[in-house]
PDB file as gemmi writes it, atoms N, CA and C in Angstrom:
CRYST1    1.000    1.000    1.000  90.00  90.00  90.00 P 1                      
ATOM      1  N   MET A   1      91.775  97.615 113.854  1.00  0.00           N  
ATOM      2  CA  MET A   1      92.302  96.682 112.828  1.00  0.00           C  
ATOM      3  C   MET A   1      91.427  96.699 111.622  1.00  0.00           C  
ATOM      4  N   SER A   2      90.137  97.077 111.689  1.00  0.00           N  
ATOM      5  CA  SER A   2      89.280  97.038 110.634  1.00  0.00           C  
ATOM      6  C   SER A   2      89.714  98.087 109.559  1.00  0.00           C  
ATOM      7  N   ASN A   3      90.406  99.145 110.010  1.00  0.00           N  
ATOM      8  CA  ASN A   3      90.885 100.239 109.045  1.00  0.00           C  
ATOM      9  C   ASN A   3      92.203  99.847 108.344  1.00  0.00           C  
ATOM     10  N   THR A   4      92.675  98.633 108.608  1.00  0.00           N  
ATOM     11  CA  THR A   4      93.989  98.288 108.013  1.00  0.00           C  
ATOM     12  C   THR A   4      93.773  97.963 106.512  1.00  0.00           C  
ATOM     13  N   LEU A   5      92.635  97.377 106.150  1.00  0.00           N  
ATOM     14  CA  LEU A   5      92.466  97.014 104.678  1.00  0.00           C  
ATOM     15  C   LEU A   5      91.614  98.251 104.081  1.00  0.00           C  
ATOM     16  N   ILE A   6      92.175  98.690 102.945  1.00  0.00           N  
ATOM     17  CA  ILE A   6      91.492  99.822 102.256  1.00  0.00           C  
ATOM     18  C   ILE A   6      90.509  99.280 101.275  1.00  0.00           C  
ATOM     19  N   LYS A   7      91.132  98.407 100.219  1.00  0.00           N  
ATOM     20  CA  LYS A   7      90.203  97.822  99.281  1.00  0.00           C  
ATOM     21  C   LYS A   7      90.947  96.693  98.784  1.00  0.00           C  
ATOM     22  N   PRO A   8      90.142  95.682  98.157  1.00  0.00           N  
ATOM     23  CA  PRO A   8      90.819  94.482  97.524  1.00  0.00           C  
ATOM     24  C   PRO A   8      91.238  94.910  96.160  1.00  0.00           C  
ATOM     25  N   LEU A   9      92.342  94.138  95.630  1.00  0.00           N  
ATOM     26  CA  LEU A   9      92.812  94.423  94.371  1.00  0.00           C  
ATOM     27  C   LEU A   9      92.137  93.481  93.306  1.00  0.00           C  
ATOM     28  N   ILE A  10      91.401  93.917  92.434  1.00  0.00           N  
ATOM     29  CA  ILE A  10      90.788  93.045  91.473  1.00  0.00           C  
ATOM     30  C   ILE A  10      91.306  93.400  90.083  1.00  0.00           C  
ATOM     31  N   THR A  11      92.391  92.650  89.740  1.00  0.00           N  
ATOM     32  CA  THR A  11      92.957  92.909  88.334  1.00  0.00           C  
ATOM     33  C   THR A  11      93.128  91.509  87.786  1.00  0.00           C  
ATOM     34  N   GLU A  12      93.505  91.528  86.504  1.00  0.00           N  
ATOM     35  CA  GLU A  12      93.675  90.287  85.718  1.00  0.00           C  
ATOM     36  C   GLU A  12      94.814  89.477  86.421  1.00  0.00           C  
ATOM     37  N   LYS A  13      95.762  90.030  86.858  1.00  0.00           N  
ATOM     38  CA  LYS A  13      96.951  89.399  87.366  1.00  0.00           C  
ATOM     39  C   LYS A  13      96.620  88.785  88.712  1.00  0.00           C  
ATOM     40  N   MET A  14      95.869  89.477  89.574  1.00  0.00           N  
ATOM     41  CA  MET A  14      95.493  89.064  90.866  1.00  0.00           C  
ATOM     42  C   MET A  14      94.436  87.901  90.643  1.00  0.00           C  
ATOM     43  N   SER A  15      93.561  88.005  89.744  1.00  0.00           N  
ATOM     44  CA  SER A  15      92.520  86.956  89.438  1.00  0.00           C  
ATOM     45  C   SER A  15      93.293  85.626  88.974  1.00  0.00           C  
ATOM     46  N   LEU A  16      94.351  85.698  88.179  1.00  0.00           N  
ATOM     47  CA  LEU A  16      95.127  84.600  87.823  1.00  0.00           C  
ATOM     48  C   LEU A  16      95.749  83.978  89.085  1.00  0.00           C  
ATOM     49  N   ASP A  17      96.411  84.825  89.853  1.00  0.00           N  
ATOM     50  CA  ASP A  17      97.089  84.322  91.130  1.00  0.00           C  
ATOM     51  C   ASP A  17      96.115  83.644  92.151  1.00  0.00           C  
ATOM     52  N   THR A  18      94.837  84.275  92.082  1.00  0.00           N  
ATOM     53  CA  THR A  18      93.735  83.614  92.992  1.00  0.00           C  
ATOM     54  C   THR A  18      93.424  82.252  92.541  1.00  0.00           C  
ATOM     55  N   GLU A  19      93.373  82.082  91.136  1.00  0.00           N  
ATOM     56  CA  GLU A  19      92.961  80.740  90.648  1.00  0.00           C  
ATOM     57  C   GLU A  19      94.117  79.730  90.836  1.00  0.00           C  
ATOM     58  N   GLN A  20      95.368  80.111  90.626  1.00  0.00           N  
ATOM     59  CA  GLN A  20      96.412  79.255  90.712  1.00  0.00           C  
ATOM     60  C   GLN A  20      96.954  78.975  92.157  1.00  0.00           C  
ATOM     61  N   ASN A  21      97.012  80.032  92.978  1.00  0.00           N  
ATOM     62  CA  ASN A  21      97.644  79.960  94.212  1.00  0.00           C  
ATOM     63  C   ASN A  21      96.767  80.212  95.476  1.00  0.00           C  
ATOM     64  N   ASN A  22      95.512  80.411  95.259  1.00  0.00           N  
ATOM     65  CA  ASN A  22      94.636  80.691  96.330  1.00  0.00           C  
ATOM     66  C   ASN A  22      95.163  81.965  97.172  1.00  0.00           C  
ATOM     67  N   SER A  23      95.581  82.975  96.429  1.00  0.00           N  
ATOM     68  CA  SER A  23      96.060  84.273  96.987  1.00  0.00           C  
ATOM     69  C   SER A  23      95.291  85.407  96.599  1.00  0.00           C  
ATOM     70  N   TYR A  24      94.977  86.365  97.433  1.00  0.00           N  
ATOM     71  CA  TYR A  24      94.211  87.425  97.147  1.00  0.00           C  
ATOM     72  C   TYR A  24      94.902  88.711  97.508  1.00  0.00           C  
ATOM     73  N   GLY A  25      94.855  89.904  96.803  1.00  0.00           N  
ATOM     74  CA  GLY A  25      95.574  91.049  96.964  1.00  0.00           C  
ATOM     75  C   GLY A  25      94.661  92.126  97.569  1.00  0.00           C  
ATOM     76  N   PHE A  26      95.280  92.935  98.357  1.00  0.00           N  
ATOM     77  CA  PHE A  26      94.643  94.064  99.084  1.00  0.00           C  
ATOM     78  C   PHE A  26      95.502  95.267  99.095  1.00  0.00           C  
ATOM     79  N   VAL A  27      94.865  96.426  99.019  1.00  0.00           N  
ATOM     80  CA  VAL A  27      95.636  97.704  99.347  1.00  0.00           C  
ATOM     81  C   VAL A  27      95.472  98.042 100.815  1.00  0.00           C  
ATOM     82  N   VAL A  28      96.633  98.186 101.409  1.00  0.00           N  
ATOM     83  CA  VAL A  28      96.417  98.324 102.934  1.00  0.00           C  
ATOM     84  C   VAL A  28      97.145  99.667 103.284  1.00  0.00           C  
ATOM     85  N   THR A  29      96.944 100.106 104.631  1.00  0.00           N  
ATOM     86  CA  THR A  29      97.387 101.321 105.090  1.00  0.00           C  
ATOM     87  C   THR A  29      98.909 101.146 105.088  1.00  0.00           C  
ATOM     88  N   ASP A  30      99.711 102.320 104.967  1.00  0.00           N  
ATOM     89  CA  ASP A  30     101.195 102.335 104.998  1.00  0.00           C  
ATOM     90  C   ASP A  30     101.786 101.746 106.274  1.00  0.00           C  
ATOM     91  N   GLY A  31     101.201 101.939 107.360  1.00  0.00           N  
ATOM     92  CA  GLY A  31     101.797 101.539 108.756  1.00  0.00           C  
ATOM     93  C   GLY A  31     101.455 100.188 109.017  1.00  0.00           C  
ATOM     94  N   ALA A  32     100.674  99.403 108.274  1.00  0.00           N  
ATOM     95  CA  ALA A  32     100.159  98.109 108.599  1.00  0.00           C  
ATOM     96  C   ALA A  32     101.336  97.125 108.571  1.00  0.00           C  
ATOM     97  N   ASN A  33     101.342  96.168 109.489  1.00  0.00           N  
ATOM     98  CA  ASN A  33     102.332  95.026 109.344  1.00  0.00           C  
ATOM     99  C   ASN A  33     101.702  93.769 109.062  1.00  0.00           C  
ATOM    100  N   LYS A  34     102.355  92.715 108.876  1.00  0.00           N  
ATOM    101  CA  LYS A  34     101.889  91.436 108.467  1.00  0.00           C  
ATOM    102  C   LYS A  34     100.890  90.877 109.489  1.00  0.00           C  
ATOM    103  N   ILE A  35     101.118  90.972 110.730  1.00  0.00           N  
ATOM    104  CA  ILE A  35     100.283  90.440 111.762  1.00  0.00           C  
ATOM    105  C   ILE A  35      98.832  91.130 111.734  1.00  0.00           C  
ATOM    106  N   GLU A  36      99.015  92.517 111.687  1.00  0.00           N  
ATOM    107  CA  GLU A  36      97.667  93.264 111.615  1.00  0.00           C  
ATOM    108  C   GLU A  36      96.826  92.880 110.358  1.00  0.00           C  
ATOM    109  N   ILE A  37      97.533  92.774 109.232  1.00  0.00           N  
ATOM    110  CA  ILE A  37      96.877  92.391 108.053  1.00  0.00           C  
ATOM    111  C   ILE A  37      96.278  91.045 108.082  1.00  0.00           C  
ATOM    112  N   LYS A  38      96.878  90.020 108.662  1.00  0.00           N  
ATOM    113  CA  LYS A  38      96.344  88.625 108.841  1.00  0.00           C  
ATOM    114  C   LYS A  38      95.142  88.737 109.665  1.00  0.00           C  
ATOM    115  N   LYS A  39      95.186  89.345 110.878  1.00  0.00           N  
ATOM    116  CA  LYS A  39      94.091  89.455 111.815  1.00  0.00           C  
ATOM    117  C   LYS A  39      92.821  90.265 111.161  1.00  0.00           C  
ATOM    118  N   SER A  40      93.153  91.253 110.278  1.00  0.00           N  
ATOM    119  CA  SER A  40      92.127  91.933 109.706  1.00  0.00           C  
ATOM    120  C   SER A  40      91.413  91.177 108.584  1.00  0.00           C  
ATOM    121  N   VAL A  41      92.126  90.396 107.823  1.00  0.00           N  
ATOM    122  CA  VAL A  41      91.484  89.610 106.839  1.00  0.00           C  
ATOM    123  C   VAL A  41      90.669  88.397 107.355  1.00  0.00           C  
ATOM    124  N   GLU A  42      91.102  87.843 108.427  1.00  0.00           N  
ATOM    125  CA  GLU A  42      90.582  86.782 109.052  1.00  0.00           C  
ATOM    126  C   GLU A  42      89.186  87.133 109.787  1.00  0.00           C  
ATOM    127  N   ALA A  43      89.220  88.427 110.382  1.00  0.00           N  
ATOM    128  CA  ALA A  43      88.062  88.904 111.049  1.00  0.00           C  
ATOM    129  C   ALA A  43      86.939  89.342 110.069  1.00  0.00           C  
ATOM    130  N   GLN A  44      87.464  89.965 109.013  1.00  0.00           N  
ATOM    131  CA  GLN A  44      86.519  90.452 108.021  1.00  0.00           C  
ATOM    132  C   GLN A  44      85.867  89.511 107.087  1.00  0.00           C  
ATOM    133  N   TYR A  45      86.690  88.507 106.668  1.00  0.00           N  
ATOM    134  CA  TYR A  45      86.224  87.606 105.638  1.00  0.00           C  
ATOM    135  C   TYR A  45      85.956  86.176 106.199  1.00  0.00           C  
ATOM    136  N   GLY A  46      86.448  85.934 107.411  1.00  0.00           N  
ATOM    137  CA  GLY A  46      86.172  84.539 108.145  1.00  0.00           C  
ATOM    138  C   GLY A  46      86.933  83.434 107.513  1.00  0.00           C  
ATOM    139  N   VAL A  47      88.089  83.681 107.004  1.00  0.00           N  
ATOM    140  CA  VAL A  47      88.947  82.686 106.536  1.00  0.00           C  
ATOM    141  C   VAL A  47      90.317  82.395 107.338  1.00  0.00           C  
ATOM    142  N   THR A  48      90.978  81.418 107.055  1.00  0.00           N  
ATOM    143  CA  THR A  48      92.232  81.104 107.777  1.00  0.00           C  
ATOM    144  C   THR A  48      93.387  81.518 106.795  1.00  0.00           C  
ATOM    145  N   VAL A  49      94.281  82.502 107.266  1.00  0.00           N  
ATOM    146  CA  VAL A  49      95.313  83.049 106.439  1.00  0.00           C  
ATOM    147  C   VAL A  49      96.611  82.225 106.781  1.00  0.00           C  
ATOM    148  N   THR A  50      97.226  81.792 105.610  1.00  0.00           N  
ATOM    149  CA  THR A  50      98.449  80.927 105.817  1.00  0.00           C  
ATOM    150  C   THR A  50      99.754  81.845 105.725  1.00  0.00           C  
ATOM    151  N   SER A  51      99.650  82.798 104.853  1.00  0.00           N  
ATOM    152  CA  SER A  51     100.892  83.638 104.718  1.00  0.00           C  
ATOM    153  C   SER A  51     100.527  85.039 104.158  1.00  0.00           C  
ATOM    154  N   VAL A  52     101.442  86.026 104.412  1.00  0.00           N  
ATOM    155  CA  VAL A  52     101.127  87.363 104.034  1.00  0.00           C  
ATOM    156  C   VAL A  52     102.359  87.964 103.529  1.00  0.00           C  
ATOM    157  N   ARG A  53     102.315  88.448 102.256  1.00  0.00           N  
ATOM    158  CA  ARG A  53     103.482  89.100 101.667  1.00  0.00           C  
ATOM    159  C   ARG A  53     103.123  90.522 101.329  1.00  0.00           C  
ATOM    160  N   THR A  54     104.083  91.492 101.742  1.00  0.00           N  
ATOM    161  CA  THR A  54     103.743  92.916 101.434  1.00  0.00           C  
ATOM    162  C   THR A  54     104.812  93.483 100.645  1.00  0.00           C  
ATOM    163  N   LEU A  55     104.421  94.510  99.975  1.00  0.00           N  
ATOM    164  CA  LEU A  55     105.338  95.292  99.119  1.00  0.00           C  
ATOM    165  C   LEU A  55     104.697  96.710  98.977  1.00  0.00           C  
ATOM    166  N   ARG A  56     105.616  97.688  98.682  1.00  0.00           N  
ATOM    167  CA  ARG A  56     105.255  99.075  98.351  1.00  0.00           C  
ATOM    168  C   ARG A  56     105.316  99.319  96.876  1.00  0.00           C  
ATOM    169  N   VAL A  57     104.180  99.827  96.423  1.00  0.00           N  
ATOM    170  CA  VAL A  57     104.154 100.176  94.868  1.00  0.00           C  
ATOM    171  C   VAL A  57     104.511 101.705  94.758  1.00  0.00           C  
ATOM    172  N   ASP A  58     105.474 101.990  93.987  1.00  0.00           N  
ATOM    173  CA  ASP A  58     105.767 103.311  93.851  1.00  0.00           C  
ATOM    174  C   ASP A  58     104.822 104.020  92.769  1.00  0.00           C  
ATOM    175  N   GLY A  59     104.685 105.299  92.934  1.00  0.00           N  
ATOM    176  CA  GLY A  59     103.711 105.990  92.024  1.00  0.00           C  
ATOM    177  C   GLY A  59     104.465 106.224  90.721  1.00  0.00           C  
ATOM    178  N   LYS A  60     103.623 106.468  89.610  1.00  0.00           N  
ATOM    179  CA  LYS A  60     104.259 106.633  88.264  1.00  0.00           C  
ATOM    180  C   LYS A  60     104.191 108.050  87.981  1.00  0.00           C  
ATOM    181  N   SER A  61     105.156 108.465  87.180  1.00  0.00           N  
ATOM    182  CA  SER A  61     105.317 109.879  86.629  1.00  0.00           C  
ATOM    183  C   SER A  61     104.367 109.901  85.415  1.00  0.00           C  
ATOM    184  N   ARG A  62     103.612 111.073  85.432  1.00  0.00           N  
ATOM    185  CA  ARG A  62     102.573 111.229  84.318  1.00  0.00           C  
ATOM    186  C   ARG A  62     102.884 112.684  83.663  1.00  0.00           C  
ATOM    187  N   GLN A  63     102.517 112.872  82.478  1.00  0.00           N  
ATOM    188  CA  GLN A  63     102.545 114.209  81.921  1.00  0.00           C  
ATOM    189  C   GLN A  63     101.515 114.377  80.774  1.00  0.00           C  
ATOM    190  N   ARG A  64     101.000 115.509  80.763  1.00  0.00           N  
ATOM    191  CA  ARG A  64      99.898 115.821  79.802  1.00  0.00           C  
ATOM    192  C   ARG A  64     100.414 117.055  79.002  1.00  0.00           C  
ATOM    193  N   PHE A  65     100.004 117.001  77.748  1.00  0.00           N  
ATOM    194  CA  PHE A  65     100.223 118.253  76.861  1.00  0.00           C  
ATOM    195  C   PHE A  65      98.977 118.980  76.669  1.00  0.00           C  
ATOM    196  N   THR A  66      98.968 120.234  77.238  1.00  0.00           N  
ATOM    197  CA  THR A  66      97.770 121.076  77.273  1.00  0.00           C  
ATOM    198  C   THR A  66      98.125 122.411  76.511  1.00  0.00           C  
ATOM    199  N   LYS A  67      97.167 123.187  76.325  1.00  0.00           N  
ATOM    200  CA  LYS A  67      97.317 124.504  75.588  1.00  0.00           C  
ATOM    201  C   LYS A  67      98.339 125.416  76.359  1.00  0.00           C  
ATOM    202  N   THR A  68      98.461 125.306  77.661  1.00  0.00           N  
ATOM    203  CA  THR A  68      99.292 126.206  78.313  1.00  0.00           C  
ATOM    204  C   THR A  68     100.788 125.599  78.566  1.00  0.00           C  
ATOM    205  N   GLY A  69     100.764 124.336  78.052  1.00  0.00           N  
ATOM    206  CA  GLY A  69     102.149 123.781  78.189  1.00  0.00           C  
ATOM    207  C   GLY A  69     102.027 122.363  78.738  1.00  0.00           C  
ATOM    208  N   VAL A  70     103.247 121.734  79.104  1.00  0.00           N  
ATOM    209  CA  VAL A  70     103.219 120.453  79.677  1.00  0.00           C  
ATOM    210  C   VAL A  70     102.998 120.435  81.140  1.00  0.00           C  
ATOM    211  N   VAL A  71     102.100 119.651  81.656  1.00  0.00           N  
ATOM    212  CA  VAL A  71     101.792 119.606  82.966  1.00  0.00           C  
ATOM    213  C   VAL A  71     102.320 118.162  83.517  1.00  0.00           C  
ATOM    214  N   ARG A  72     103.184 118.306  84.455  1.00  0.00           N  
ATOM    215  CA  ARG A  72     103.789 117.073  85.005  1.00  0.00           C  
ATOM    216  C   ARG A  72     103.310 116.776  86.282  1.00  0.00           C  
ATOM    217  N   GLY A  73     103.124 115.399  86.555  1.00  0.00           N  
ATOM    218  CA  GLY A  73     102.692 115.117  87.988  1.00  0.00           C  
ATOM    219  C   GLY A  73     103.087 113.676  88.281  1.00  0.00           C  
ATOM    220  N   ARG A  74     102.397 113.125  89.427  1.00  0.00           N  
ATOM    221  CA  ARG A  74     102.948 111.878  89.820  1.00  0.00           C  
ATOM    222  C   ARG A  74     101.661 111.214  90.461  1.00  0.00           C  
ATOM    223  N   THR A  75     101.429 109.918  90.312  1.00  0.00           N  
ATOM    224  CA  THR A  75     100.288 109.217  90.964  1.00  0.00           C  
ATOM    225  C   THR A  75     100.792 108.886  92.341  1.00  0.00           C  
ATOM    226  N   ASN A  76      99.934 108.591  93.209  1.00  0.00           N  
ATOM    227  CA  ASN A  76     100.157 108.160  94.535  1.00  0.00           C  
ATOM    228  C   ASN A  76     100.760 106.695  94.674  1.00  0.00           C  
ATOM    229  N   GLY A  77     101.693 106.604  95.587  1.00  0.00           N  
ATOM    230  CA  GLY A  77     102.153 105.089  95.829  1.00  0.00           C  
ATOM    231  C   GLY A  77     101.272 104.569  96.848  1.00  0.00           C  
ATOM    232  N   TYR A  78     101.372 103.253  97.090  1.00  0.00           N  
ATOM    233  CA  TYR A  78     100.601 102.534  98.042  1.00  0.00           C  
ATOM    234  C   TYR A  78     101.240 101.304  98.615  1.00  0.00           C  
ATOM    235  N   LYS A  79     100.756 100.678  99.604  1.00  0.00           N  
ATOM    236  CA  LYS A  79     101.336  99.407 100.105  1.00  0.00           C  
ATOM    237  C   LYS A  79     100.265  98.302  99.727  1.00  0.00           C  
ATOM    238  N   LYS A  80     100.870  97.298  99.168  1.00  0.00           N  
ATOM    239  CA  LYS A  80      99.937  96.165  98.772  1.00  0.00           C  
ATOM    240  C   LYS A  80     100.287  94.854  99.608  1.00  0.00           C  
ATOM    241  N   ALA A  81      99.254  94.106  99.871  1.00  0.00           N  
ATOM    242  CA  ALA A  81      99.550  92.916 100.637  1.00  0.00           C  
ATOM    243  C   ALA A  81      98.828  91.751  99.773  1.00  0.00           C  
ATOM    244  N   ILE A  82      99.689  90.676  99.643  1.00  0.00           N  
ATOM    245  CA  ILE A  82      99.136  89.466  98.938  1.00  0.00           C  
ATOM    246  C   ILE A  82      99.015  88.364 100.006  1.00  0.00           C  
ATOM    247  N   VAL A  83      97.771  88.000 100.226  1.00  0.00           N  
ATOM    248  CA  VAL A  83      97.367  87.054 101.372  1.00  0.00           C  
ATOM    249  C   VAL A  83      96.971  85.866 100.735  1.00  0.00           C  
ATOM    250  N   SER A  84      97.721  84.657 101.282  1.00  0.00           N  
ATOM    251  CA  SER A  84      97.315  83.317 100.837  1.00  0.00           C  
ATOM    252  C   SER A  84      96.491  82.754 102.047  1.00  0.00           C  
ATOM    253  N   ILE A  85      95.393  82.087 101.589  1.00  0.00           N  
ATOM    254  CA  ILE A  85      94.471  81.516 102.572  1.00  0.00           C  
ATOM    255  C   ILE A  85      94.565  79.895 102.432  1.00  0.00           C  
ATOM    256  N   ALA A  86      93.989  79.304 103.462  1.00  0.00           N  
ATOM    257  CA  ALA A  86      93.994  77.830 103.481  1.00  0.00           C  
ATOM    258  C   ALA A  86      93.339  77.125 102.313  1.00  0.00           C  
ATOM    259  N   GLU A  87      93.695  76.016 102.066  1.00  0.00           N  
ATOM    260  CA  GLU A  87      93.160  75.155 100.924  1.00  0.00           C  
ATOM    261  C   GLU A  87      91.651  74.893 101.104  1.00  0.00           C  
ATOM    262  N   GLY A  88      90.849  75.111 100.093  1.00  0.00           N  
ATOM    263  CA  GLY A  88      89.387  74.859 100.083  1.00  0.00           C  
ATOM    264  C   GLY A  88      88.676  76.152 100.540  1.00  0.00           C  
ATOM    265  N   GLN A  89      89.258  77.218 100.952  1.00  0.00           N  
ATOM    266  CA  GLN A  89      88.563  78.352 101.344  1.00  0.00           C  
ATOM    267  C   GLN A  89      88.677  79.451 100.240  1.00  0.00           C  
ATOM    268  N   THR A  90      87.546  80.266 100.121  1.00  0.00           N  
ATOM    269  CA  THR A  90      87.652  81.281  99.134  1.00  0.00           C  
ATOM    270  C   THR A  90      87.073  82.590  99.805  1.00  0.00           C  
ATOM    271  N   ILE A  91      87.346  83.765  99.065  1.00  0.00           N  
ATOM    272  CA  ILE A  91      86.878  84.968  99.377  1.00  0.00           C  
ATOM    273  C   ILE A  91      86.036  85.542  98.330  1.00  0.00           C  
ATOM    274  N   ASP A  92      84.820  85.900  98.512  1.00  0.00           N  
ATOM    275  CA  ASP A  92      83.922  86.375  97.473  1.00  0.00           C  
ATOM    276  C   ASP A  92      83.837  87.897  97.723  1.00  0.00           C  
ATOM    277  N   PHE A  93      84.302  88.637  96.749  1.00  0.00           N  
ATOM    278  CA  PHE A  93      84.378  90.062  96.945  1.00  0.00           C  
ATOM    279  C   PHE A  93      83.047  90.740  96.400  1.00  0.00           C  
ATOM    280  N   TYR A  94      82.266  89.927  95.578  1.00  0.00           N  
ATOM    281  CA  TYR A  94      81.056  90.417  94.912  1.00  0.00           C  
ATOM    282  C   TYR A  94      79.751  90.037  95.780  1.00  0.00           C  
ATOM    283  N   ASP A  95      79.854  89.442  96.932  1.00  0.00           N  
ATOM    284  CA  ASP A  95      78.733  88.975  97.593  1.00  0.00           C  
ATOM    285  C   ASP A  95      77.812  90.018  98.057  1.00  0.00           C  
ATOM    286  N   ASN A  96      78.342  91.252  98.406  1.00  0.00           N  
ATOM    287  CA  ASN A  96      77.356  92.317  98.942  1.00  0.00           C  
ATOM    288  C   ASN A  96      77.138  93.434  97.841  1.00  0.00           C  
ATOM    289  N   ILE A  97      77.235  93.128  96.634  1.00  0.00           N  
ATOM    290  CA  ILE A  97      76.975  94.028  95.644  1.00  0.00           C  
ATOM    291  C   ILE A  97      75.455  94.338  95.324  1.00  0.00           C  
TER     292      ILE A  97                                                      
END                                                                             
């Protein structure tokens, strides 16, 4: 279960969602379900999870213009989980820096 969470999402949009709704975002493994994600977050951060929402983020197409021509590629897609925790609890991602 500890390998379910890959990394937390720390973006401006997730920071705003954290302040308003007490929700945190995580990049999770592709095969993880909501129950595994909930247990993983509760075990790793010691909080009570009230709800879990998951979605798959598709990779973006990218292209570069080089001397040899146009190089086309694609970024990797990933699975994202948005976890809501109980009122009054917080997760500090910066405590072990």
